[in-house]
N, C-alpha and C positions, 0 to 999 in steps of 0.2 A: 780661165786660162785665156792668154793672148796667142795671137799667130806667130809671134816670135817666141813664144815659151814651146809652142806646138812644134815648130822649125826646128828648134834645139832639141827637143825631145826626140823626136825622128831621128835627127842625125847621130845623137848619142847612142840611140838603141841600136842603128845599123852598124856604126863605127865599133862598139862592144861585142856584136853578134859576129862581126868579120875580123876582129882583133886588130883593128886598125888605127895607126897613129894618126894626128890631124893631117900631116903631110899626106901619108898614104891615101886617106880619105880623099881629101883635094885632087890626088893624082886620079882615083878611082871615079870620082863624079866629075872629073874634066873642069874643076874649077879652081879659082886661087886659094891659095892657103889663107888668105885674107879674108875672103868670104867666107872659109868654113869657121875661121875662129870669130871672125864677127857673128854669124849664125848661132856658133855655139854659146856666146855671150849674149845672145838674146839684143843685139845691138845692130844696127845697118839694116836696110830695106832690100833684100833681095829683089832683084827683077821677076817678073811673072817666068820670062824665058828662062832665067838661071832656075828656078823653081820646077820648071817644066824639065829640064835636062838632068838635075838632080833626082828628080821623081822617077825618071824614064830609067837611070842607072840603077836605083835603088829598087826598081820593080814593085814599086807602089802607083796609086794615082795621084797627079798632081793636086787634087783636093784633099788628098790626107794630111797634107801640110796646114790645111783650116781645121783639122781635128786633133785631140790628143791621140797619141799612139793606141791606147787600149779601145778606142773606138774602132778605129779599123780592124784590130785584131776581133773585135766582137762581130764586126760585119763579115770577117771572113769566116769565123767559126759559124754563125748564122747560113753562109752559103755553103759551107761544106755540111753542115746538115742538112740543110734542102736538097743537096746532092746525093747523102746517104738514103733519105727517105725516097728518093725517086728511083735509085737504084732498086730497093726492095720493091715499090710498086712495080716496076718494070720487069724484076725477077718472077714475080707471083703472076705477071701476064704469059710468060713465056713456059 
């Protein structure tokens, strides 16, 4: 899977979670409707600055656009599991 596909997948997932139209997604991410449409169609080349801005608004790291959405979820789940394990360890110390 390529970067354009990853960008489109992240945007589609975010759009679906928030129940947004393309227009509302563009407004929320502070980019043009054309940028959103091109990204969703896996066309065009958004600048790194555009990706940084969209990622910040979406609450994901910019590098997430270079990975499929399921990879990001796996990393988040791993981090959560590590934090829970650390909590259990610390509770045992107290």
